[in-house]
C-alpha positions, 0 to 999 in steps of 0.5 A: 500501548496500541500497535506495540502491544499487538506486535507482542501479542501476535508473536504467538500467532502462526499458521496451522499449515506450514505452506501458509504465511502470516505477515504482521505489522502494527495492528494488521495481519495478512494471511497468504495462502497459495492456490494449492492450499486454498482448502486450508483457508477455513482452517487457518481462519478458524485458527485465527479466531481461536487465537483471538479468543485465547488472547482476549481479542476479537477478530473483526470479520467486517474488516477482513477481505479476500483477494485472489491473485491469478498467475500471469493475470489469468485464471487457469482453474475455476474461480472458487466461491468467496468465503464468509468475507468480502472478495475485493479486487484491490487491497490497501496494504500499509498505505499502498493500494495493490490490485489483484493483477499486482498493478499499482495504477490505483495507488498512482492515481491517488498519489497524483490526486493528492499531489494536485491538492498539494500544488494548490496549497503550495500556490496559496503559500506562495501567494501569502509570501512564503519564500521560494526555498521554504516552498521547496522544503515544504514540497519535499516534506509533503508531496515528494515524501508522499510519492516516495512512501514505500517506493521500493516496495511498489515501484517495480509493480508500476508500469511505464504509463504510471511512471511517466505520469508521476514524472510529468507531475514532478516536471510540472512541480519543477516548472512551477518552482516547487522543486529543484532540478535534482528532485525531479528524477523519480526513478533515482529517488525511488531506488535511493529512498 
């Protein structure tokens, strides 16, 4: 049953402290703890381990990560020492890389690298005789949909430089004949998507 079974299983997993939150999707669980309640973090983690044992599951501590997000990009308090898990500067959350400063620059970089590989593949398809309309369909189904994946969730965190890089990439795809002109307006597509 996989992810559906996990969702049913995890329906009884709740935070011990009411100010903390769990977000569960497929087989990922995210615990959100505010700075004022950081002292409750170990209690919450112990609660998750207890829940896992009661549900015949194993808490994979090797995959557990801690990311601290400072308010306004700077720390007003002394940064606490890490818990028994790795502290990271960014997390890959449901296919989107989010940094601790809530920037998505690393995500945009990964999208553009994958897009460059897609352009190479599209050029190969053109060289092997795929018609232009079919190339545009393939570009839309692969490259553009990869860029638009979860767009409404991360687009607001993208800075002007990141948005400009994506727009220049789309303009390049248009000039290469892989997109129609209406497919190059990333701002409009992200909002509609």
